[in-house]
C-alpha positions in Angstrom: 46.6 2.5 -16.8 47.6 5.2 -14.3 45.8 8.4 -13.1 46.0 11.5 -15.2 49.6 12.7 -14.8 48.7 16.3 -15.5 47.5 16.4 -11.9 51.0 15.4 -10.7 54.1 17.6 -10.7 57.4 17.4 -9.0 56.9 20.4 -6.8 54.3 20.9 -4.1 53.6 24.2 -2.4 52.9 22.6 1.0 56.1 22.1 2.9 55.0 21.7 6.5 54.1 18.0 6.8 51.9 18.7 9.8 49.6 20.6 7.3 49.6 17.8 4.7 46.4 15.8 4.8 46.9 12.1 5.3 50.4 12.5 6.8 49.3 10.7 10.0 47.9 7.7 8.0 50.3 4.7 8.3 52.2 4.9 5.0 52.1 1.1 4.5 48.4 1.3 4.0 49.0 3.2 0.7 51.6 0.7 -0.3 49.1 -2.2 0.1 47.6 -1.1 -3.3 49.5 -2.8 -6.1 47.4 -0.9 -8.8 46.1 -4.1 -10.4 42.9 -2.4 -11.4 40.5 -5.1 -10.3 38.7 -2.5 -8.1 37.7 -0.5 -11.2 34.9 -2.8 -12.3 33.3 -2.5 -8.8 33.6 1.3 -8.4 30.3 3.1 -9.1 31.9 6.4 -10.0 34.5 4.8 -12.4 31.7 2.9 -14.1 29.9 6.1 -14.7 32.8 8.4 -15.7 35.5 6.0 -17.0 38.0 8.4 -15.5 40.9 6.7 -13.8 41.1 9.5 -11.2 37.6 8.5 -10.1 38.6 4.9 -9.4 39.9 3.6 -6.1 43.5 3.0 -7.3 43.5 6.4 -8.9 42.3 8.1 -5.7 44.9 6.2 -3.7 47.5 7.4 -6.2 46.4 11.0 -5.7 46.2 10.8 -1.9 49.7 9.3 -1.8 51.0 11.9 -4.1 49.6 14.6 -1.8 51.2 13.0 1.3 54.5 12.8 -0.6 54.1 16.5 -1.5 54.4 15.7 -5.2 51.1 17.4 -5.9 49.0 20.1 -4.4 45.6 19.4 -3.0 44.1 21.4 -5.9 40.4 21.8 -6.7 40.8 19.1 -9.4 42.3 16.6 -7.0 39.8 17.5 -4.3 37.0 17.0 -6.8 38.0 13.4 -7.6 38.3 12.6 -3.9 34.9 14.3 -3.1 33.2 12.2 -5.8 34.0 9.0 -3.9 30.9 7.5 -2.3 33.0 5.7 0.3 30.8 2.6 -0.5 33.9 0.4 -0.1 33.0 -1.9 -2.9 36.7 -1.8 -3.8 37.5 -3.5 -0.6 35.3 -6.5 -1.6 37.0 -6.6 -5.0 40.6 -6.1 -3.9 42.8 -9.2 -3.8 45.5 -7.4 -1.8 43.2 -6.5 1.2 43.6 -2.7 0.8 41.7 -1.0 3.6 40.4 1.8 1.4 38.0 3.1 4.0 40.9 3.6 6.4 42.6 5.8 3.8 39.8 7.9 2.3 38.0 8.6 5.7 41.0 9.9 7.7 42.3 11.8 4.7 38.9 13.6 4.4 39.0 14.3 8.1 42.3 16.0 7.7 41.1 18.0 4.7 38.1 19.3 6.6 40.3 20.2 9.6 42.5 22.3 7.4 39.4 24.0 6.0 38.0 24.6 9.5 41.3 26.2 10.5 40.9 28.5 7.5 37.2 29.2 8.3 35.9 27.4 5.3 35.1 24.0 6.9 31.7 22.2 6.8 30.5 24.1 9.9 30.8 27.3 8.0 28.2 26.0 5.5 24.5 26.5 6.6 23.5 23.1 5.3 26.1 21.2 7.4 25.6 23.5 10.4 21.8 23.4 10.7 20.7 20.3 8.8 23.4 17.7 8.9 24.8 18.5 12.4 21.8 19.9 14.3 18.9 18.1 12.8 19.7 14.7 11.4 21.4 13.2 14.5 18.3 13.9 16.7 15.1 11.9 16.0 12.9 14.1 18.0 14.0 17.2 16.1 13.4 15.3 12.8 9.8 14.5 13.9 9.1 18.1 14.7 10.7 19.3 11.5 8.6 16.8 9.5 5.3 17.9 11.1 4.5 20.5 8.4 5.3 17.9 5.7 2.9 15.4 7.4 0.2 18.0 7.4 0.8 18.9 3.8 0.8 15.2 2.7 -2.5 14.6 4.6 -4.1 17.6 2.9 -2.4 16.7 -0.4 -0.9 20.2 -0.5 2.4 18.7 -1.4 1.0 17.4 -4.7 -0.2 20.9 -5.5 3.2 22.4 -4.7 4.9 19.9 -7.0 2.4 20.4 -9.8 3.0 24.2 -9.6 6.8 23.6 -9.4 7.0 25.9 -6.4 9.8 23.7 -5.0 12.1 25.4 -7.6 12.0 28.4 -5.3 13.9 26.5 -2.7 17.7 26.2 -2.4 18.9 23.2 -4.3 19.7 21.0 -1.2 16.3 21.7 0.3 14.6 20.9 -3.0 16.4 17.6 -3.1 15.4 16.9 0.5 11.8 17.5 -0.6 12.1 15.2 -3.5 13.6 12.5 -1.3 10.8 12.7 1.3 8.7 9.6 1.3 5.0 9.2 2.1 5.3 9.5 5.9 3.7 6.9 8.1 2.2 7.8 11.5 4.7 8.2 14.3 4.9 5.1 16.5 4.8 5.2 20.3 8.2 5.2 22.0 9.6 1.8 22.5 9.6 0.5 26.1 13.0 0.2 27.7 12.5 -3.5 28.0 10.7 -5.8 25.6 10.3 -9.4 26.8 11.2 -12.4 24.7 8.4 -14.6 23.3 8.6 -18.2 24.4 11.9 -19.4 25.7 14.5 -16.6 26.0 17.5 -17.3 23.8 19.3 -14.0 24.0 19.4 -10.6 25.7 20.1 -7.8 23.2 20.1 -4.0 23.1 18.5 -2.2 20.1 20.3 0.7 18.5 17.3 2.8 17.2 19.3 5.4 15.2 18.4 8.9 14.2 16.9 9.3 10.7 15.6 5.7 11.0 13.7 6.5 14.2 12.7 10.0 13.1 11.3 8.9 9.7 10.9 5.1 9.8 9.9 4.4 13.3 7.6 1.6 12.0 10.7 -0.3 10.7 12.2 -0.1 14.2 9.0 -1.5 15.7 9.0 -4.3 13.2 12.6 -5.1 14.0 11.9 -5.2 17.8 8.9 -7.6 17.2 11.0 -9.9 15.0 13.6 -10.1 17.7 11.0 -10.9 20.3 9.6 -13.6 18.1 13.0 -15.1 18.0 13.3 -15.4 21.8 15.2 -12.2 22.4 14.7 -9.9 25.3 15.2 -6.4 23.8 16.6 -3.5 25.8 16.2 0.0 24.4 18.5 2.4 26.4 17.1 5.9 26.6 20.5 7.6 26.6 21.8 6.2 23.3 22.5 8.7 20.6 23.6 9.1 17.0 26.4 6.8 15.8 28.4 9.9 14.7 28.8 8.9 11.0 27.6 12.3 9.6 30.0 14.2 11.7 33.0 11.9 11.2 32.6 11.6 7.5 32.5 15.4 7.1 35.6 15.9 9.2 34.1 16.7 12.7 35.9 13.9 14.5 35.7 15.3 18.0 31.9 15.6 17.7 31.8 12.0 16.5 33.9 10.9 19.5 31.4 12.6 21.8 28.6 10.5 20.3 30.7 7.4 20.6 31.4 8.0 24.2 27.7 8.6 25.0 26.9 5.3 23.3 29.6 3.6 25.4 27.9 4.9 28.5 24.4 3.9 27.3 25.1 0.2 26.7 25.9 -2.2 29.6 28.2 -4.6 27.6 28.5 -7.2 30.4 24.8 -8.0 30.3 24.3 -8.1 26.5 24.8 -10.8 23.9 24.8 -8.2 21.1 23.7 -4.7 20.2 21.4 -4.9 17.2 21.5 -2.4 14.4 19.0 -2.4 11.4 20.6 0.4 9.4 23.7 -0.5 7.3 25.3 2.9 7.4 25.0 3.1 11.2 26.2 -0.5 11.6 29.3 0.1 9.6 30.2 3.2 11.6 29.5 1.5 15.0 31.6 -1.5 14.0 34.4 0.8 13.0 34.6 2.6 16.4 37.7 0.5 17.1 39.5 1.7 14.0 38.2 5.3 14.2 39.3 5.9 17.8 42.9 5.1 16.7 42.6 7.8 14.1 41.4 10.5 16.5 44.2 12.3 18.4 44.2 12.6 22.2 41.8 9.8 23.2 42.8 8.3 26.6 43.9 4.7 26.3 41.2 3.5 28.7 38.5 5.0 26.4 40.2 3.5 23.4 40.1 0.0 24.8 36.5 0.4 25.9 35.3 1.7 22.5 37.1 -1.2 20.8 35.2 -3.6 23.1 31.9 -1.8 22.3 32.6 -2.1 18.6 32.7 -5.9 18.9 29.1 -6.0 20.3 27.3 -4.5 17.3 25.5 -6.9 14.9 23.3 -6.2 11.9 19.9 -7.7 12.7 20.0 -10.1 9.7 23.5 -11.2 10.7 22.5 -11.8 14.3 19.3 -13.7 13.5 21.1 -15.9 11.0 23.7 -16.7 13.7 21.1 -17.3 16.3 19.0 -19.6 14.1 15.8 -18.0 13.0 12.3 -19.2 14.0 10.7 -19.9 10.7 7.8 -17.5 10.0 4.5 -19.1 9.0 2.4 -16.3 7.3 2.3 -16.4 3.5 3.6 -13.3 1.7 2.7 -14.0 -2.0 4.8 -11.3 -3.7 7.7 -11.1 -6.1 10.6 -9.1 -4.5 14.1 -8.2 -5.3 16.9 -7.5 -2.8 19.4 -4.5 -3.1 22.7 -4.9 -1.2 23.3 -1.8 0.8 27.0 -0.9 0.3 27.8 -0.5 4.0 26.2 -3.9 4.7 27.7 -6.0 1.9 31.1 -4.3 1.6 31.8 -2.7 5.0 30.2 -5.4 7.2 30.5 -8.3 4.8 26.8 -9.3 5.3 25.4 -10.5 2.0 23.8 -14.0 2.2 22.2 -13.7 5.6 19.3 -11.3 4.7 18.5 -13.5 1.6 18.5 -16.7 3.7 16.1 -15.1 6.1 13.8 -13.9 3.4 13.8 -17.4 1.8 12.1 -18.6 4.9 9.0 -16.5 4.2 6.2 -18.7 2.6 5.1 -17.5 -0.8 7.9 -14.9 -1.2 9.8 -15.0 -4.5 13.2 -13.4 -4.7 14.2 -12.2 -8.1 17.9 -11.6 -8.7 18.9 -8.0 -9.1 21.6 -7.1 -11.7 24.5 -5.1 -10.1 22.9 -5.6 -6.7 26.1 -4.6 -5.0 26.7 -1.4 -7.0 25.7 1.8 -5.0 22.3 3.3 -5.6 23.8 6.8 -5.0 22.5 7.5 -1.5 25.8 7.1 0.5 24.6 9.1 3.6 24.4 12.7 2.6 26.1 12.1 -0.8 22.8 12.5 -2.7 22.5 16.0 -1.3 26.2 17.0 -1.8 26.9 15.3 -5.1 23.5 15.4 -6.8 24.6 14.8 -10.4 26.5 11.5 -9.7 23.8 10.5 -7.2 21.1 10.8 -9.9 23.2 8.9 -12.4 23.6 6.0 -10.0 20.0 6.2 -9.0 18.9 5.9 -12.6 21.2 3.0 -13.1 19.7 1.2 -10.0 16.2 2.1 -11.1 16.6 0.4 -14.5 18.0 -2.8 -12.9 15.1 -2.9 -10.4 12.4 -2.4 -13.1 14.0 -5.2 -15.1 13.3 -7.7 -12.3 9.5 -7.1 -12.6 9.4 -7.2 -8.8 6.5 -5.7 -6.7 8.8 -5.0 -3.8 12.4 -3.7 -3.4 14.0 -4.9 -0.1 17.0 -3.1 1.4 18.6 -3.0 4.8 19.5 0.7 4.9 17.4 3.8 5.4 19.5 5.9 2.9 19.0 3.3 0.2 15.3 3.2 1.0 15.0 7.0 0.6 17.0 7.1 -2.6 15.3 4.1 -4.3 11.9 5.2 -3.3 12.5 8.7 -4.7 13.7 7.3 -8.0 10.6 5.0 -8.3 8.2 7.9 -7.5 9.8 10.2 -10.0 9.5 7.4 -12.6 5.8 6.9 -11.6 6.6 3.3 -10.6 4.8 2.9 -7.2 6.8 -0.1 -5.9 7.0 -0.7 -2.1 10.5 -0.3 -0.7 10.8 -2.4 2.4 13.2 -3.5 5.1 13.8 -7.2 5.5 12.4 -7.0 9.0 9.2 -5.6 7.7 8.7 -8.7 5.5 9.5 -11.1 8.4 7.3 -9.1 10.8 4.3 -9.4 8.4 4.9 -13.1 8.1 5.2 -13.7 11.8 2.0 -11.8 12.4 0.2 -13.4 9.4 -0.5 -10.0 7.8 -0.6 -9.0 4.2 1.8 -6.4 2.7 0.6 -2.9 1.9 0.6 -3.4 -1.9 
């Protein structure tokens, strides 16, 4: 089966190849796809729509046709490309090793550059300009922005607002942000710059604290640091680290993403570190991709290219690193039934799947129930649940059903976006399950404390 040929014609209006999105992508990357269709069973949007143009091979067909100038980048073509979650599940399923992420991401960057030149790019949209670009990448700004929400939650005013349906007066994206907002925990004290290892020191690592994760889930970062210490790691927390740049890069602002990458390069002393630890799957995927992304950004000096490629090799997901290090078995009993959701950018982009499960199996009393379609996206995908609400909700409902079928008390996931999405779906369904990070479970067991359920 091939994509809808009504989208393809023999004449394209764009003649200047410099203005054709994707024209700088090495053409052989498109040719790697043999259109076998094995990716379709793994693609969340194709599973929901059944439309070949919403499958990975269909999108590759469309992108290649645009590059070949056989079709225009019409609203219809753009719609199919925008609907892609960039979850990269197709990469896991593909027998030919197609690097789909290295196609869709630079292609989107080119599209947004063309829009920016025409004055219609993401920066012209208030939501991108003020929320995605100027709020989300800065944890301190997030904390201040959430202060009114914390006060309303403490006074239970938020419940009154919801019952009166006053949120419907808000713009759609702000209303969705309100619905995604979890019950906020108290803000934790700033992590010290150096946290000593417990017992014999086995490694020296730096900790990438992130943006939304530090601004909204600082307790998860503290749990992660304690688990690393328990496993004999000296933990360094550089003050001048910054956002990974994923929000900017994935919306076409590659120069801003490069600035973040260079600031992170300056923040981490690679010669004195065994690894840089990340506990958010989306951030980890972006950071590990610095070496690829810097090749896709024009005008980067070769010296910086080589250094960023070296930096990329230092990043490790916390579960991945602890499994390689050899974890210290926790002793505290956690007598709960849990299920584990594979965050897309952990399992597909970073190829980290069994390590978190193996760590969780060490926790006394913890039962892990298998989750059907565990590797299918929950609909979060960074800011996707804000920009593509209909598909995000469809996938969220699909994930919710599979979670409830496990009869679990706890849902475990290694990505802040997944946590927000799944927690929101559970609350809307009036199913008050705890959504936790693997490090929260390990931390409780190491400290012999009970879970908050």
